[in-house]
PDB file of the backbone (N, CA, C, O) and the ligand in Angstrom, with CONECT records:
HET     ZN  A 101       1
ATOM      1  N   UNK A   1      11.316  -4.493  10.344  1.00  0.00           N
ATOM      2  CA  UNK A   1      10.744  -3.663  11.396  1.00  0.00           C
ATOM      3  C   UNK A   1       9.483  -4.340  11.922  1.00  0.00           C
ATOM      4  O   UNK A   1       8.637  -4.793  11.151  1.00  0.00           O
ATOM      5  N   UNK A   2       9.374  -4.401  13.238  1.00  0.00           N
ATOM      6  CA  UNK A   2       8.197  -4.996  13.857  1.00  0.00           C
ATOM      7  C   UNK A   2       7.111  -3.941  14.041  1.00  0.00           C
ATOM      8  O   UNK A   2       7.355  -2.879  14.614  1.00  0.00           O
ATOM      9  N   UNK A   3       5.930  -4.240  13.558  1.00  0.00           N
ATOM     10  CA  UNK A   3       4.799  -3.329  13.684  1.00  0.00           C
ATOM     11  C   UNK A   3       3.759  -4.012  14.574  1.00  0.00           C
ATOM     12  O   UNK A   3       3.397  -5.159  14.313  1.00  0.00           O
ATOM     13  N   UNK A   4       3.266  -3.330  15.627  1.00  0.00           N
ATOM     14  CA  UNK A   4       2.257  -3.969  16.474  1.00  0.00           C
ATOM     15  C   UNK A   4       0.952  -4.190  15.715  1.00  0.00           C
ATOM     16  O   UNK A   4       0.592  -3.394  14.847  1.00  0.00           O
ATOM     17  N   UNK A   5       0.241  -5.276  16.043  1.00  0.00           N
ATOM     18  CA  UNK A   5      -1.015  -5.584  15.354  1.00  0.00           C
ATOM     19  C   UNK A   5      -2.125  -4.638  15.774  1.00  0.00           C
ATOM     20  O   UNK A   5      -2.985  -4.274  14.973  1.00  0.00           O
ATOM     21  N   UNK A   6      -2.095  -4.243  17.048  1.00  0.00           N
ATOM     22  CA  UNK A   6      -3.154  -3.380  17.592  1.00  0.00           C
ATOM     23  C   UNK A   6      -2.508  -2.209  18.319  1.00  0.00           C
ATOM     24  O   UNK A   6      -1.602  -2.406  19.129  1.00  0.00           O
ATOM     25  N   UNK A   7      -2.967  -0.990  18.038  1.00  0.00           N
ATOM     26  CA  UNK A   7      -2.531   0.154  18.835  1.00  0.00           C
ATOM     27  C   UNK A   7      -3.768   0.925  19.295  1.00  0.00           C
ATOM     28  O   UNK A   7      -4.841   0.827  18.699  1.00  0.00           O
ATOM     29  N   UNK A   8      -3.592   1.690  20.364  1.00  0.00           N
ATOM     30  CA  UNK A   8      -4.685   2.488  20.881  1.00  0.00           C
ATOM     31  C   UNK A   8      -4.423   3.928  20.489  1.00  0.00           C
ATOM     32  O   UNK A   8      -3.415   4.511  20.888  1.00  0.00           O
ATOM     33  N   UNK A   9      -5.339   4.515  19.698  1.00  0.00           N
ATOM     34  CA  UNK A   9      -5.143   5.896  19.279  1.00  0.00           C
ATOM     35  C   UNK A   9      -6.493   6.574  19.114  1.00  0.00           C
ATOM     36  O   UNK A   9      -7.547   5.941  19.170  1.00  0.00           O
ATOM     37  N   UNK A  10      -6.424   7.894  18.907  1.00  0.00           N
ATOM     38  CA  UNK A  10      -7.638   8.698  18.788  1.00  0.00           C
ATOM     39  C   UNK A  10      -8.363   8.380  17.485  1.00  0.00           C
ATOM     40  O   UNK A  10      -7.745   8.327  16.422  1.00  0.00           O
ATOM     41  N   UNK A  11      -9.670   8.170  17.570  1.00  0.00           N
ATOM     42  CA  UNK A  11     -10.494   7.970  16.374  1.00  0.00           C
ATOM     43  C   UNK A  11     -11.321   9.228  16.180  1.00  0.00           C
ATOM     44  O   UNK A  11     -12.072   9.628  17.070  1.00  0.00           O
ATOM     45  N   UNK A  12     -11.184   9.858  15.008  1.00  0.00           N
ATOM     46  CA  UNK A  12     -11.872  11.122  14.774  1.00  0.00           C
ATOM     47  C   UNK A  12     -13.369  10.919  14.553  1.00  0.00           C
ATOM     48  O   UNK A  12     -14.132  11.885  14.593  1.00  0.00           O
ATOM     49  N   UNK A  13     -13.803   9.676  14.320  1.00  0.00           N
ATOM     50  CA  UNK A  13     -15.233   9.434  14.144  1.00  0.00           C
ATOM     51  C   UNK A  13     -15.899   9.194  15.501  1.00  0.00           C
ATOM     52  O   UNK A  13     -16.959   9.748  15.792  1.00  0.00           O
ATOM     53  N   UNK A  14     -15.245   8.340  16.341  1.00  0.00           N
ATOM     54  CA  UNK A  14     -15.781   8.065  17.687  1.00  0.00           C
ATOM     55  C   UNK A  14     -15.494   9.222  18.647  1.00  0.00           C
ATOM     56  O   UNK A  14     -16.157   9.351  19.676  1.00  0.00           O
ATOM     57  N   UNK A  15     -14.514  10.059  18.318  1.00  0.00           N
ATOM     58  CA  UNK A  15     -14.077  11.188  19.135  1.00  0.00           C
ATOM     59  C   UNK A  15     -13.524  10.751  20.495  1.00  0.00           C
ATOM     60  O   UNK A  15     -13.532  11.534  21.444  1.00  0.00           O
ATOM     61  N   UNK A  16     -13.048   9.517  20.595  1.00  0.00           N
ATOM     62  CA  UNK A  16     -12.356   9.026  21.789  1.00  0.00           C
ATOM     63  C   UNK A  16     -11.199   8.147  21.341  1.00  0.00           C
ATOM     64  O   UNK A  16     -11.040   7.869  20.153  1.00  0.00           O
ATOM     65  N   UNK A  17     -10.398   7.715  22.302  1.00  0.00           N
ATOM     66  CA  UNK A  17      -9.346   6.761  21.982  1.00  0.00           C
ATOM     67  C   UNK A  17      -9.947   5.363  21.893  1.00  0.00           C
ATOM     68  O   UNK A  17     -10.713   4.943  22.760  1.00  0.00           O
ATOM     69  N   UNK A  18      -9.585   4.651  20.829  1.00  0.00           N
ATOM     70  CA  UNK A  18     -10.086   3.289  20.622  1.00  0.00           C
ATOM     71  C   UNK A  18      -8.927   2.419  20.153  1.00  0.00           C
ATOM     72  O   UNK A  18      -7.909   2.934  19.691  1.00  0.00           O
ATOM     73  N   UNK A  19      -9.080   1.088  20.274  1.00  0.00           N
ATOM     74  CA  UNK A  19      -8.088   0.168  19.719  1.00  0.00           C
ATOM     75  C   UNK A  19      -8.204   0.172  18.188  1.00  0.00           C
ATOM     76  O   UNK A  19      -9.305   0.154  17.639  1.00  0.00           O
ATOM     77  N   UNK A  20      -7.071   0.196  17.525  1.00  0.00           N
ATOM     78  CA  UNK A  20      -7.039   0.159  16.067  1.00  0.00           C
ATOM     79  C   UNK A  20      -6.211  -1.032  15.612  1.00  0.00           C
ATOM     80  O   UNK A  20      -5.087  -1.236  16.071  1.00  0.00           O
ATOM     81  N   UNK A  21      -6.784  -1.818  14.699  1.00  0.00           N
ATOM     82  CA  UNK A  21      -6.056  -2.939  14.106  1.00  0.00           C
ATOM     83  C   UNK A  21      -5.204  -2.411  12.958  1.00  0.00           C
ATOM     84  O   UNK A  21      -5.652  -1.553  12.198  1.00  0.00           O
ATOM     85  N   UNK A  22      -3.996  -2.909  12.826  1.00  0.00           N
ATOM     86  CA  UNK A  22      -3.104  -2.458  11.760  1.00  0.00           C
ATOM     87  C   UNK A  22      -2.972  -3.539  10.702  1.00  0.00           C
ATOM     88  O   UNK A  22      -2.699  -4.699  11.010  1.00  0.00           O
ATOM     89  N   UNK A  23      -3.172  -3.142   9.448  1.00  0.00           N
ATOM     90  CA  UNK A  23      -2.900  -4.038   8.334  1.00  0.00           C
ATOM     91  C   UNK A  23      -2.091  -3.243   7.312  1.00  0.00           C
ATOM     92  O   UNK A  23      -1.992  -2.021   7.414  1.00  0.00           O
ATOM     93  N   UNK A  24      -1.528  -3.915   6.352  1.00  0.00           N
ATOM     94  CA  UNK A  24      -0.686  -3.259   5.357  1.00  0.00           C
ATOM     95  C   UNK A  24      -1.451  -3.197   4.040  1.00  0.00           C
ATOM     96  O   UNK A  24      -2.034  -4.186   3.596  1.00  0.00           O
ATOM     97  N   UNK A  25      -1.436  -2.001   3.416  1.00  0.00           N
ATOM     98  CA  UNK A  25      -2.142  -1.808   2.147  1.00  0.00           C
ATOM     99  C   UNK A  25      -1.515  -2.668   1.049  1.00  0.00           C
ATOM    100  O   UNK A  25      -0.292  -2.749   0.932  1.00  0.00           O
ATOM    101  N   UNK A  26      -2.358  -3.298   0.260  1.00  0.00           N
ATOM    102  CA  UNK A  26      -1.893  -4.080  -0.884  1.00  0.00           C
ATOM    103  C   UNK A  26      -2.627  -3.582  -2.126  1.00  0.00           C
ATOM    104  O   UNK A  26      -3.839  -3.368  -2.092  1.00  0.00           O
ATOM    105  N   UNK A  27      -1.902  -3.401  -3.201  1.00  0.00           N
ATOM    106  CA  UNK A  27      -2.519  -2.949  -4.438  1.00  0.00           C
ATOM    107  C   UNK A  27      -3.470  -4.015  -4.951  1.00  0.00           C
ATOM    108  O   UNK A  27      -3.216  -5.212  -4.810  1.00  0.00           O
ATOM    109  N   UNK A  28      -4.569  -3.570  -5.549  1.00  0.00           N
ATOM    110  CA  UNK A  28      -5.560  -4.511  -6.060  1.00  0.00           C
ATOM    111  C   UNK A  28      -5.060  -5.236  -7.297  1.00  0.00           C
ATOM    112  O   UNK A  28      -4.017  -4.896  -7.856  1.00  0.00           O
ATOM    113  N   UNK A  29      -5.824  -6.248  -7.719  1.00  0.00           N
ATOM    114  CA  UNK A  29      -5.458  -7.041  -8.882  1.00  0.00           C
ATOM    115  C   UNK A  29      -5.640  -6.186 -10.134  1.00  0.00           C
ATOM    116  O   UNK A  29      -6.636  -5.476 -10.261  1.00  0.00           O
ATOM    117  N   UNK A  30      -4.678  -6.254 -11.059  1.00  0.00           N
ATOM    118  CA  UNK A  30      -4.759  -5.456 -12.278  1.00  0.00           C
ATOM    119  C   UNK A  30      -5.707  -6.136 -13.257  1.00  0.00           C
ATOM    120  O   UNK A  30      -5.643  -7.348 -13.466  1.00  0.00           O
ATOM    121  N   UNK A  31      -6.603  -5.320 -13.866  1.00  0.00           N
ATOM    122  CA  UNK A  31      -7.531  -5.853 -14.841  1.00  0.00           C
ATOM    123  C   UNK A  31      -6.963  -5.631 -16.234  1.00  0.00           C
ATOM    124  O   UNK A  31      -6.605  -4.506 -16.585  1.00  0.00           O
ATOM    125  N   UNK A  32      -6.877  -6.690 -17.032  1.00  0.00           N
ATOM    126  CA  UNK A  32      -6.336  -6.578 -18.377  1.00  0.00           C
ATOM    127  C   UNK A  32      -7.216  -5.762 -19.299  1.00  0.00           C
ATOM    128  O   UNK A  32      -6.757  -5.271 -20.330  1.00  0.00           O
ATOM    129  N   UNK A  33      -8.499  -5.612 -18.929  1.00  0.00           N
ATOM    130  CA  UNK A  33      -9.429  -4.886 -19.787  1.00  0.00           C
ATOM    131  C   UNK A  33      -9.517  -3.406 -19.427  1.00  0.00           C
ATOM    132  O   UNK A  33     -10.262  -2.668 -20.071  1.00  0.00           O
ATOM    133  N   UNK A  34      -8.770  -2.950 -18.408  1.00  0.00           N
ATOM    134  CA  UNK A  34      -8.812  -1.541 -18.018  1.00  0.00           C
ATOM    135  C   UNK A  34      -8.240  -0.681 -19.148  1.00  0.00           C
ATOM    136  O   UNK A  34      -7.386  -1.142 -19.906  1.00  0.00           O
ATOM    137  N   UNK A  35      -8.706   0.564 -19.264  1.00  0.00           N
ATOM    138  CA  UNK A  35      -8.326   1.426 -20.381  1.00  0.00           C
ATOM    139  C   UNK A  35      -6.808   1.585 -20.488  1.00  0.00           C
ATOM    140  O   UNK A  35      -6.233   1.445 -21.568  1.00  0.00           O
ATOM    141  N   UNK A  36      -6.170   1.879 -19.356  1.00  0.00           N
ATOM    142  CA  UNK A  36      -4.723   2.088 -19.356  1.00  0.00           C
ATOM    143  C   UNK A  36      -3.948   0.838 -19.733  1.00  0.00           C
ATOM    144  O   UNK A  36      -2.930   0.916 -20.422  1.00  0.00           O
ATOM    145  N   UNK A  37      -4.427  -0.312 -19.283  1.00  0.00           N
ATOM    146  CA  UNK A  37      -3.754  -1.580 -19.596  1.00  0.00           C
ATOM    147  C   UNK A  37      -3.847  -1.868 -21.087  1.00  0.00           C
ATOM    148  O   UNK A  37      -2.883  -2.335 -21.694  1.00  0.00           O
ATOM    149  N   UNK A  38      -5.015  -1.589 -21.683  1.00  0.00           N
ATOM    150  CA  UNK A  38      -5.210  -1.837 -23.107  1.00  0.00           C
ATOM    151  C   UNK A  38      -4.319  -0.894 -23.923  1.00  0.00           C
ATOM    152  O   UNK A  38      -3.724  -1.307 -24.919  1.00  0.00           O
ATOM    153  N   UNK A  39      -4.228   0.372 -23.497  1.00  0.00           N
ATOM    154  CA  UNK A  39      -3.409   1.361 -24.201  1.00  0.00           C
ATOM    155  C   UNK A  39      -1.934   0.956 -24.121  1.00  0.00           C
ATOM    156  O   UNK A  39      -1.192   1.046 -25.099  1.00  0.00           O
ATOM    157  N   UNK A  40      -1.533   0.507 -22.927  1.00  0.00           N
ATOM    158  CA  UNK A  40      -0.145   0.096 -22.719  1.00  0.00           C
ATOM    159  C   UNK A  40       0.214  -1.089 -23.619  1.00  0.00           C
ATOM    160  O   UNK A  40       1.272  -1.106 -24.248  1.00  0.00           O
ATOM    161  N   UNK A  41      -0.683  -2.079 -23.669  1.00  0.00           N
ATOM    162  CA  UNK A  41      -0.448  -3.259 -24.489  1.00  0.00           C
ATOM    163  C   UNK A  41      -0.367  -2.873 -25.964  1.00  0.00           C
ATOM    164  O   UNK A  41       0.449  -3.411 -26.713  1.00  0.00           O
ATOM    165  N   UNK A  42      -1.233  -1.926 -26.374  1.00  0.00           N
ATOM    166  CA  UNK A  42      -1.277  -1.486 -27.770  1.00  0.00           C
ATOM    167  C   UNK A  42       0.033  -0.793 -28.149  1.00  0.00           C
ATOM    168  O   UNK A  42       0.564  -1.010 -29.238  1.00  0.00           O
ATOM    169  N   UNK A  43       0.547   0.040 -27.243  1.00  0.00           N
ATOM    170  CA  UNK A  43       1.771   0.781 -27.541  1.00  0.00           C
ATOM    171  C   UNK A  43       3.006  -0.110 -27.492  1.00  0.00           C
ATOM    172  O   UNK A  43       4.007   0.181 -28.146  1.00  0.00           O
ATOM    173  N   UNK A  44       2.941  -1.191 -26.723  1.00  0.00           N
ATOM    174  CA  UNK A  44       4.105  -2.063 -26.585  1.00  0.00           C
ATOM    175  C   UNK A  44       4.249  -3.069 -27.711  1.00  0.00           C
ATOM    176  O   UNK A  44       5.336  -3.603 -27.934  1.00  0.00           O
ATOM    177  N   UNK A  45       3.146  -3.335 -28.432  1.00  0.00           N
ATOM    178  CA  UNK A  45       3.221  -4.418 -29.410  1.00  0.00           C
ATOM    179  C   UNK A  45       3.881  -3.955 -30.717  1.00  0.00           C
ATOM    180  O   UNK A  45       3.953  -2.758 -30.998  1.00  0.00           O
ATOM    181  N   UNK A  46       4.341  -4.888 -31.481  1.00  0.00           N
ATOM    182  CA  UNK A  46       4.969  -4.578 -32.757  1.00  0.00           C
ATOM    183  C   UNK A  46       6.455  -4.313 -32.631  1.00  0.00           C
ATOM    184  O   UNK A  46       7.072  -4.645 -31.619  1.00  0.00           O
ATOM    185  N   UNK A  47       7.029  -3.709 -33.670  1.00  0.00           N
ATOM    186  CA  UNK A  47       8.470  -3.461 -33.721  1.00  0.00           C
ATOM    187  C   UNK A  47       8.810  -2.266 -32.838  1.00  0.00           C
ATOM    188  O   UNK A  47       8.082  -1.274 -32.852  1.00  0.00           O
ATOM    189  N   UNK A  48       9.906  -2.334 -32.064  1.00  0.00           N
ATOM    190  CA  UNK A  48      10.305  -1.242 -31.174  1.00  0.00           C
ATOM    191  C   UNK A  48       9.309  -1.070 -30.053  1.00  0.00           C
ATOM    192  O   UNK A  48       8.793   0.026 -29.837  1.00  0.00           O
ATOM    193  N   UNK A  49       9.038  -2.136 -29.345  1.00  0.00           N
ATOM    194  CA  UNK A  49       7.893  -2.203 -28.450  1.00  0.00           C
ATOM    195  C   UNK A  49       7.982  -1.483 -27.130  1.00  0.00           C
ATOM    196  O   UNK A  49       6.956  -1.010 -26.641  1.00  0.00           O
ATOM    197  N   UNK A  50       9.177  -1.366 -26.507  1.00  0.00           N
ATOM    198  CA  UNK A  50       9.232  -0.788 -25.153  1.00  0.00           C
ATOM    199  C   UNK A  50       8.920   0.700 -25.211  1.00  0.00           C
ATOM    200  O   UNK A  50       9.616   1.449 -25.898  1.00  0.00           O
ATOM    201  N   UNK A  51       7.875   1.146 -24.493  1.00  0.00           N
ATOM    202  CA  UNK A  51       7.446   2.538 -24.650  1.00  0.00           C
ATOM    203  C   UNK A  51       8.172   3.488 -23.721  1.00  0.00           C
ATOM    204  O   UNK A  51       8.146   4.698 -23.948  1.00  0.00           O
ATOM    205  N   UNK A  52       8.824   2.981 -22.678  1.00  0.00           N
ATOM    206  CA  UNK A  52       9.617   3.844 -21.788  1.00  0.00           C
ATOM    207  C   UNK A  52      10.854   3.057 -21.386  1.00  0.00           C
ATOM    208  O   UNK A  52      10.799   1.830 -21.312  1.00  0.00           O
ATOM    209  N   UNK A  53      11.993   3.747 -21.118  1.00  0.00           N
ATOM    210  CA  UNK A  53      13.198   2.994 -20.772  1.00  0.00           C
ATOM    211  C   UNK A  53      13.038   2.246 -19.459  1.00  0.00           C
ATOM    212  O   UNK A  53      12.548   2.800 -18.475  1.00  0.00           O
ATOM    213  N   UNK A  54      13.451   0.992 -19.450  1.00  0.00           N
ATOM    214  CA  UNK A  54      13.352   0.195 -18.236  1.00  0.00           C
ATOM    215  C   UNK A  54      14.413   0.668 -17.254  1.00  0.00           C
ATOM    216  O   UNK A  54      15.532   0.987 -17.654  1.00  0.00           O
ATOM    217  N   UNK A  55      14.065   0.715 -15.953  1.00  0.00           N
ATOM    218  CA  UNK A  55      15.018   1.139 -14.935  1.00  0.00           C
ATOM    219  C   UNK A  55      16.110   0.080 -14.800  1.00  0.00           C
ATOM    220  O   UNK A  55      15.849  -1.051 -14.391  1.00  0.00           O
ATOM    221  N   UNK A  56      17.352   0.469 -15.156  1.00  0.00           N
ATOM    222  CA  UNK A  56      18.449  -0.488 -15.081  1.00  0.00           C
ATOM    223  C   UNK A  56      18.972  -0.590 -13.656  1.00  0.00           C
ATOM    224  O   UNK A  56      19.335  -1.671 -13.193  1.00  0.00           O
ATOM    225  N   UNK A  57      19.006   0.569 -12.951  1.00  0.00           N
ATOM    226  CA  UNK A  57      19.569   0.598 -11.608  1.00  0.00           C
ATOM    227  C   UNK A  57      18.667   1.459 -10.729  1.00  0.00           C
ATOM    228  O   UNK A  57      18.872   2.671 -10.657  1.00  0.00           O
ATOM    229  N   UNK A  58      17.688   0.881 -10.068  1.00  0.00           N
ATOM    230  CA  UNK A  58      16.773   1.686  -9.261  1.00  0.00           C
ATOM    231  C   UNK A  58      17.507   2.400  -8.126  1.00  0.00           C
ATOM    232  O   UNK A  58      18.423   1.841  -7.521  1.00  0.00           O
ATOM    233  N   UNK A  59      17.098   3.638  -7.844  1.00  0.00           N
ATOM    234  CA  UNK A  59      17.766   4.460  -6.836  1.00  0.00           C
ATOM    235  C   UNK A  59      17.469   3.966  -5.427  1.00  0.00           C
ATOM    236  O   UNK A  59      18.313   4.085  -4.539  1.00  0.00           O
ATOM    237  N   UNK A  60      16.286   3.418  -5.215  1.00  0.00           N
ATOM    238  CA  UNK A  60      15.878   3.014  -3.869  1.00  0.00           C
ATOM    239  C   UNK A  60      16.078   1.515  -3.669  1.00  0.00           C
ATOM    240  O   UNK A  60      15.899   0.716  -4.588  1.00  0.00           O
ATOM    241  N   UNK A  61      16.446   1.163  -2.465  1.00  0.00           N
ATOM    242  CA  UNK A  61      16.597  -0.257  -2.156  1.00  0.00           C
ATOM    243  C   UNK A  61      15.422  -0.771  -1.319  1.00  0.00           C
ATOM    244  O   UNK A  61      15.327  -1.961  -1.018  1.00  0.00           O
ATOM    245  N   UNK A  62      14.536   0.151  -0.955  1.00  0.00           N
ATOM    246  CA  UNK A  62      13.398  -0.241  -0.126  1.00  0.00           C
ATOM    247  C   UNK A  62      12.097   0.085  -0.838  1.00  0.00           C
ATOM    248  O   UNK A  62      12.084   0.872  -1.784  1.00  0.00           O
ATOM    249  N   UNK A  63      11.004  -0.515  -0.390  1.00  0.00           N
ATOM    250  CA  UNK A  63       9.678  -0.210  -0.906  1.00  0.00           C
ATOM    251  C   UNK A  63       8.886   0.453   0.210  1.00  0.00           C
ATOM    252  O   UNK A  63       9.124   0.198   1.390  1.00  0.00           O
ATOM    253  N   UNK A  64       7.948   1.301  -0.171  1.00  0.00           N
ATOM    254  CA  UNK A  64       7.115   1.944   0.835  1.00  0.00           C
ATOM    255  C   UNK A  64       5.981   1.012   1.244  1.00  0.00           C
ATOM    256  O   UNK A  64       5.392   0.334   0.402  1.00  0.00           O
ATOM    257  N   UNK A  65       5.679   0.983   2.535  1.00  0.00           N
ATOM    258  CA  UNK A  65       4.507   0.245   2.992  1.00  0.00           C
ATOM    259  C   UNK A  65       3.556   1.240   3.639  1.00  0.00           C
ATOM    260  O   UNK A  65       3.988   2.156   4.339  1.00  0.00           O
ATOM    261  N   UNK A  66       2.263   1.059   3.406  1.00  0.00           N
ATOM    262  CA  UNK A  66       1.247   1.952   3.942  1.00  0.00           C
ATOM    263  C   UNK A  66       0.428   1.204   4.982  1.00  0.00           C
ATOM    264  O   UNK A  66      -0.343   0.312   4.632  1.00  0.00           O
ATOM    265  N   UNK A  67       0.584   1.557   6.273  1.00  0.00           N
ATOM    266  CA  UNK A  67      -0.243   0.919   7.292  1.00  0.00           C
ATOM    267  C   UNK A  67      -1.680   1.455   7.218  1.00  0.00           C
ATOM    268  O   UNK A  67      -1.899   2.652   7.036  1.00  0.00           O
ATOM    269  N   UNK A  68      -2.643   0.554   7.362  1.00  0.00           N
ATOM    270  CA  UNK A  68      -4.057   0.941   7.418  1.00  0.00           C
ATOM    271  C   UNK A  68      -4.547   0.643   8.825  1.00  0.00           C
ATOM    272  O   UNK A  68      -4.474  -0.496   9.286  1.00  0.00           O
ATOM    273  N   UNK A  69      -5.051   1.673   9.510  1.00  0.00           N
ATOM    274  CA  UNK A  69      -5.570   1.496  10.862  1.00  0.00           C
ATOM    275  C   UNK A  69      -7.083   1.376  10.789  1.00  0.00           C
ATOM    276  O   UNK A  69      -7.747   2.239  10.215  1.00  0.00           O
ATOM    277  N   UNK A  70      -7.633   0.318  11.365  1.00  0.00           N
ATOM    278  CA  UNK A  70      -9.079   0.118  11.375  1.00  0.00           C
ATOM    279  C   UNK A  70      -9.573   0.228  12.814  1.00  0.00           C
ATOM    280  O   UNK A  70      -9.138  -0.533  13.679  1.00  0.00           O
ATOM    281  N   UNK A  71     -10.471   1.159  13.073  1.00  0.00           N
ATOM    282  CA  UNK A  71     -11.041   1.329  14.408  1.00  0.00           C
ATOM    283  C   UNK A  71     -11.905   0.105  14.736  1.00  0.00           C
ATOM    284  O   UNK A  71     -12.758  -0.292  13.942  1.00  0.00           O
ATOM    285  N   UNK A  72     -11.675  -0.485  15.908  1.00  0.00           N
ATOM    286  CA  UNK A  72     -12.429  -1.690  16.256  1.00  0.00           C
ATOM    287  C   UNK A  72     -13.854  -1.363  16.688  1.00  0.00           C
ATOM    288  O   UNK A  72     -14.715  -2.243  16.691  1.00  0.00           O
ATOM    289  N   UNK A  73     -14.115  -0.099  17.055  1.00  0.00           N
ATOM    290  CA  UNK A  73     -15.464   0.280  17.495  1.00  0.00           C
ATOM    291  C   UNK A  73     -16.362   0.635  16.318  1.00  0.00           C
ATOM    292  O   UNK A  73     -17.494   0.156  16.244  1.00  0.00           O
ATOM    293  N   UNK A  74     -15.876   1.471  15.389  1.00  0.00           N
ATOM    294  CA  UNK A  74     -16.741   1.936  14.294  1.00  0.00           C
ATOM    295  C   UNK A  74     -16.291   1.414  12.944  1.00  0.00           C
ATOM    296  O   UNK A  74     -16.949   1.693  11.941  1.00  0.00           O
ATOM    297  N   UNK A  75     -15.189   0.663  12.874  1.00  0.00           N
ATOM    298  CA  UNK A  75     -14.662   0.061  11.638  1.00  0.00           C
ATOM    299  C   UNK A  75     -14.166   1.097  10.625  1.00  0.00           C
ATOM    300  O   UNK A  75     -13.941   0.762   9.462  1.00  0.00           O
ATOM    301  N   UNK A  76     -13.994   2.349  11.054  1.00  0.00           N
ATOM    302  CA  UNK A  76     -13.468   3.351  10.121  1.00  0.00           C
ATOM    303  C   UNK A  76     -11.990   3.081   9.873  1.00  0.00           C
ATOM    304  O   UNK A  76     -11.257   2.703  10.787  1.00  0.00           O
ATOM    305  N   UNK A  77     -11.551   3.281   8.612  1.00  0.00           N
ATOM    306  CA  UNK A  77     -10.160   3.018   8.254  1.00  0.00           C
ATOM    307  C   UNK A  77      -9.408   4.329   8.082  1.00  0.00           C
ATOM    308  O   UNK A  77      -9.937   5.296   7.534  1.00  0.00           O
ATOM    309  N   UNK A  78      -8.180   4.348   8.552  1.00  0.00           N
ATOM    310  CA  UNK A  78      -7.302   5.507   8.403  1.00  0.00           C
ATOM    311  C   UNK A  78      -6.023   5.041   7.734  1.00  0.00           C
ATOM    312  O   UNK A  78      -5.418   4.055   8.155  1.00  0.00           O
ATOM    313  N   UNK A  79      -5.605   5.757   6.679  1.00  0.00           N
ATOM    314  CA  UNK A  79      -4.340   5.414   6.042  1.00  0.00           C
ATOM    315  C   UNK A  79      -3.232   6.263   6.658  1.00  0.00           C
ATOM    316  O   UNK A  79      -3.342   7.487   6.727  1.00  0.00           O
ATOM    317  N   UNK A  80      -2.174   5.608   7.103  1.00  0.00           N
ATOM    318  CA  UNK A  80      -1.033   6.335   7.644  1.00  0.00           C
ATOM    319  C   UNK A  80      -0.105   6.666   6.485  1.00  0.00           C
ATOM    320  O   UNK A  80      -0.149   5.996   5.453  1.00  0.00           O
ATOM    321  N   UNK A  81       0.747   7.703   6.637  1.00  0.00           N
ATOM    322  CA  UNK A  81       1.714   7.986   5.580  1.00  0.00           C
ATOM    323  C   UNK A  81       2.654   6.799   5.393  1.00  0.00           C
ATOM    324  O   UNK A  81       3.027   6.137   6.361  1.00  0.00           O
ATOM    325  N   UNK A  82       3.033   6.533   4.144  1.00  0.00           N
ATOM    326  CA  UNK A  82       3.890   5.385   3.857  1.00  0.00           C
ATOM    327  C   UNK A  82       5.265   5.536   4.457  1.00  0.00           C
ATOM    328  O   UNK A  82       5.805   6.641   4.507  1.00  0.00           O
ATOM    329  N   UNK A  83       5.843   4.433   4.917  1.00  0.00           N
ATOM    330  CA  UNK A  83       7.193   4.455   5.463  1.00  0.00           C
ATOM    331  C   UNK A  83       8.056   3.499   4.661  1.00  0.00           C
ATOM    332  O   UNK A  83       7.598   2.449   4.211  1.00  0.00           O
ATOM    333  N   UNK A  84       9.328   3.888   4.490  1.00  0.00           N
ATOM    334  CA  UNK A  84      10.264   3.046   3.744  1.00  0.00           C
ATOM    335  C   UNK A  84      10.934   2.081   4.692  1.00  0.00           C
ATOM    336  O   UNK A  84      11.711   2.493   5.552  1.00  0.00           O
ATOM    337  N   UNK A  85      10.640   0.783   4.544  1.00  0.00           N
ATOM    338  CA  UNK A  85      11.324  -0.235   5.326  1.00  0.00           C
ATOM    339  C   UNK A  85      11.600  -1.424   4.414  1.00  0.00           C
ATOM    340  O   UNK A  85      10.875  -1.683   3.453  1.00  0.00           O
ATOM    341  N   UNK A  86      12.673  -2.137   4.747  1.00  0.00           N
ATOM    342  CA  UNK A  86      13.046  -3.274   3.918  1.00  0.00           C
ATOM    343  C   UNK A  86      12.108  -4.441   4.171  1.00  0.00           C
ATOM    344  O   UNK A  86      11.683  -5.129   3.242  1.00  0.00           O
ATOM    345  N   UNK A  87      11.790  -4.656   5.447  1.00  0.00           N
ATOM    346  CA  UNK A  87      11.001  -5.821   5.799  1.00  0.00           C
ATOM    347  C   UNK A  87      10.112  -5.440   6.974  1.00  0.00           C
ATOM    348  O   UNK A  87      10.569  -4.780   7.908  1.00  0.00           O
ATOM    349  N   UNK A  88       8.852  -5.848   6.938  1.00  0.00           N
ATOM    350  CA  UNK A  88       7.965  -5.552   8.060  1.00  0.00           C
ATOM    351  C   UNK A  88       7.385  -6.842   8.598  1.00  0.00           C
ATOM    352  O   UNK A  88       7.275  -7.845   7.893  1.00  0.00           O
ATOM    353  N   UNK A  89       7.020  -6.788   9.864  1.00  0.00           N
ATOM    354  CA  UNK A  89       6.421  -7.948  10.504  1.00  0.00           C
ATOM    355  C   UNK A  89       5.377  -7.446  11.474  1.00  0.00           C
ATOM    356  O   UNK A  89       5.674  -6.599  12.317  1.00  0.00           O
ATOM    357  N   UNK A  90       4.153  -7.952  11.374  1.00  0.00           N
ATOM    358  CA  UNK A  90       3.103  -7.565  12.316  1.00  0.00           C
ATOM    359  C   UNK A  90       3.225  -8.464  13.547  1.00  0.00           C
ATOM    360  O   UNK A  90       3.109  -9.686  13.449  1.00  0.00           O
ATOM    361  N   UNK A  91       3.461  -7.846  14.708  1.00  0.00           N
ATOM    362  CA  UNK A  91       3.639  -8.635  15.921  1.00  0.00           C
ATOM    363  C   UNK A  91       2.574  -8.248  16.948  1.00  0.00           C
ATOM    364  O   UNK A  91       2.129  -7.101  16.990  1.00  0.00           O
ATOM    365  N   UNK A  92       2.179  -9.194  17.757  1.00  0.00           N
ATOM    366  CA  UNK A  92       1.254  -8.917  18.874  1.00  0.00           C
ATOM    367  C   UNK A  92       2.037  -8.187  19.952  1.00  0.00           C
ATOM    368  O   UNK A  92       3.098  -8.644  20.377  1.00  0.00           O
ATOM    369  N   UNK A  93       1.508  -7.046  20.394  1.00  0.00           N
ATOM    370  CA  UNK A  93       2.220  -6.292  21.432  1.00  0.00           C
ATOM    371  C   UNK A  93       1.240  -5.743  22.461  1.00  0.00           C
ATOM    372  O   UNK A  93       1.652  -5.080  23.413  1.00  0.00           O
TER     373      UNK A  93
HETATM  374 ZN    ZN A 101     -13.935   4.753  15.726  1.00  0.00          ZN2+
END
């Protein structure tokens, strides 16, 4: 699916229509020292290590992508609801 790089929409901070740049949300880097990561590693180690059944056949064939709109005037970011698409491409429009 082609997604435009820039769209013009209402900005609730500027209270007018402004150009918004679109980018796609990416999850941050996982820290090995985070509490949950340490707990997970602790529960997985040793005999009988897998703590939850691995998904053998996932129900969905697509991943959700979350567009982030950034107002070019005030730099405020808006997260749009995630959409399920197989492939996305940011295009100039
Ligand atoms: Zn704005």
